[in-house]
N, C-alpha and C positions, 0 to 999 in steps of 0.2 A: 353603396359600392356597385360598380358595373359588373355583372356576371356574364361570362361567356361560357356557354355549355359545351361548345365544340372543343376538341383537343387543342392545346396551346400550339403545338407544332403545325397543325393544320391551319390555324388562324395566322400564324407567322408566315407560312408559305403563301397564303392568299394575299396578305398585305405586303409581302416582299421585304420582310425584316428578319434579321438574324435573332434566334432565341437568346443570344448572349446580351442583347440590348435589355432583355427582361431579367438578366442575372442567371439564366439557365445555361448549363454547359452542354446541352444536347444539340444535335444537328439532325435535320431530316434529310435523308438521301433518297426519299421516294420521289419519283418523277411525277410531274403534273399530269393528271388524267385528262384524256381527250385532247383534241386539236383546237384549243381555244386561242392559240397564239395569233391566228390570222384574223380573229374577230376584231372589228373596229370598235374602239372604246370612245364613248362620248366625252366631251370636256367636263360635263357634270359628274360623270362616273369617276374620272381621274381626281377631281376636287374632293368628292365624297370619300374616296379611298384614303386620301391624305388625312382627312378629319378622323376617319375610323382608326387610322394608324395611331394617332396621338391619344385618342380616347382609350384604345386597347392598352398601349404601353403604360399610361398613367392610371388606368383603372377608374376612369371618370365617366359618369353618365351624361346624357345629352343636356339635361337642364343645368347641371353644374358647369359643363363645358361652355354652354352659351353665356352663363354668368361670367366666366373667366374672359370670354371673348369681348363682352360688353365692357368689362373692367379694363382690358387692354386697349380697346378703342378710345376710352376716355383718358388714357395716359399718354404723356409725351413719348415720342419715339415711333419706330416702325411697329405697327399693330401685331404682325406675325411674331416678331422677335420678343416683344413684351409678353405675348401670350405664352411663349415657351418659357420665359423667365418666371412667370407666375406659376406655371405647372411645376417647374423645378423647385420653386419655393415652398411647395407643400411639405409638411412635416414628414409624412411617410416616405416621400422621395428623398429628403435630406438624410433620414435614417438609413435608407438603402445606399445612398451615395457615400456615407461614412463607413459603410461595411458592417454595420450592426445587424443587418439582415441579408439573407441570400437573394431575395426577390422583393419587389415592391408589395405584392400581396402579403408576404410574411411581415414586412415592415408595418403595413397597415394593421395587421392583427396585433403586433406587439404594442403599437401606439394605442389601439382601442382598449387593450388590457391594462393600460396605465403604467407602462414600463418606463416611459421617458418623462423628463421635465424640461421646460424651457425657461431659462433664467431663474431657476429655483422653484418654479411652480409646475405642478403636475398638469400635463396636457394629454387628453385622451381622444382628441379629434384629429384624424389623419389629414383632413383638408386645411388644418391650421396653417396659415401663411407666415413663414419666418421672415425676419428682417435682418439687415446687416447689423452685426454686433451681438446677435442672439447666441446664447450658449445652450446647446442641446446635450443633455447627459442622462445616463441610466440612473433611475432612482435607487437610493441606497438599499432599499429592501429587495430590489430586483437584480442586484449585481452578480448574484450567483446563478442567473438564468442560463441554462445549458444551451439553448438555441442561440443566444447572443455570443457566448464563448465559441461555439462551433463556427458561427458565421465569421467571427473575427479571425479565427485560424484559417478558414478556407479563403478569406479575402485578403490574407496577409500580403500577397503579391500584387493585389490590385491597387492602382494609384487612386488617391483621393483627389477630386477636382481642386484646382488652385483657389477656388473661391471658398473652400472649406479648410479648416485646420482640425486635425484629429489628435486626441490624446488617448492612446490605448490604455495606459495605466489608470487613468481616471475614468475611463469609459465615457468620454465626452468629446464634443466637437464644437467648434466656433464658426459662425458664418462671418467670414472676413468681409465679404461683399456679395452682392447678388451676381448670379451667373451671367456670362455674356454668350452670344450665339455661337461663337467659335468653340466654347467649352461644352456645348450640348451635343452629345454623340448620336443623337437619334436621326436616322436618315429620313427626314421629312422636308417637303417643300411648303413651308408655312404660308407663303404668299398665295398658294392655291386655296387654302382655307379661308383667307381674307376675301378672296374673290368669290368664294362660295357664299359667304355670309353677306356679301355686299350686293347680291342680286335682289 
């Protein structure tokens, strides 16, 4: 798991993303320190920032991110869009998208503790890639988990993406199909990441 030691809001401010993307309802009203706005930013710096943005949002390290990029490069379709699709297909992200966890780090922790099963089999690997037709559900012995119940209550008003189906009573969700670029709400220019790795 990628660990960022600096405060989350500070990191969000630097990367130019809203904390709501991470599942947090906080907002930072602090102004940027210093007059850095006039500083010319190189093309490489812009590309690197886009990569850092995705790594931070999904909590992925450099080695794993590179592996996903290579996987996307060898798959039909636009490399950048396929990369986002792979990241969205991670089990911890799907648990977060279904509303069973408030944030991706919490979803990662729940998965690691063996809270979920995929197609009836216990899976405790957050990076496990789901496929269309997979059913993710809370294991029978974990259905009274307070964190999950609280997350479901707090996420009651949040819409579940169209590529997922959620059954609150059974505490499960089904992957109808893999996500499309239009359904991924992360403000990132993925083509810049492709250009960065293509050098």
